[in-house]
Each structure stands twice: as structure tokens, then as C-alpha cells.
N, C-alpha and C positions, 0 to 999 in steps of 0.2 A: 621666195619671190621669183616670178618668171620661170617656173619649173617646167621643163620638157616642152618648150615651145618651138615653133618653126620660125626661121628668120631668113629674109632675103636682103642682101646688101648690094646696092647699085653703085657702081664705080664711075668716076669721071671719064674713064676711057671707053665707056659703053658696056663693060662687062657686068655680069651679075653672078653672085655666089649665093648658094642656098645651103642652109644648115638646119638640121633637125636635132631634137633633144637639147635645145638651148636652155641654159639656166644661168642665174646670177648675172643677168644683163645689166651693164652700167654704161652711161653716156656722160661725157663732160665736154668742156670746151675744146679739148685736144683730140679725143679718141672715143671709140666705142669698144667695149670689151665684154667677153662672156666666156662661159665654159660650155662645152658640148661633147657628145659622144659620137665619134666617127663610126658610122654604121657598118662600113665595110671591114675596117680593121678592129672594131670594138675597143678602140683606144680612147681614153679620156683626154681631151685637149682643151687648151685655153687660147683664145684668139683676141687680137687687138687690131683695129684699123684706124688710121689717122682720119679725122674728119675732113681734112684737106683733100683726101683721095676718094671720098665717096660723095655721091649726090643725094643719097637718101637710103632708107632702110624700112622694112616692114617687119613687125614682130607680132606674132599671134596674140590676140587679146585673151586674157584669163576671164572666163565667164563669171567667176566668183568675185573678181576685183571690182572696184568702183568704176574703172574704165569700161569694163565689160558691161556693167549695169547701165552706165550712161550711154554706151553705144546702142543698146537695145531700145532706148527710149527716143532716139533721134530719127 
């Protein structure tokens, strides 16, 4: 699920962070979390951000998922 996607996280302080090769993305009432591969260092990492510190995020849609199919029809 959510294998090798791109992700942008928008912070309340106006900053934006971009991630590639995102997988295992989860969101709950407290935080978002995911695993990703750092492209420069080629190190596998796991990240978490508190919902209180972000204003939003964008995650690439999987074309094979139901969300991807629904996005095409709108």
C-alpha cells in the first residue's frame, strides 16, 4: 500500500518538505507517519510529524487504487 509515492508536507510555519519513495503511509488523530528512502544517502528512514505542526499534505495517487480510479472520473 502506498508504495514508492511522492509526498509533500506543509507546515504551520510556512515550510514545505518533499519526500520521494514514500511507502507505508499512515495517518491518525495525532500524527502522520511513513517510511522512505533518502535519495542522497540511500538510507532507509521512517518519519513522523504531529498533526498539530502541519497544515496539510499531498500524497501521490496510486493509479491502480480505488482513489486513483475515482480521481479519473471526476
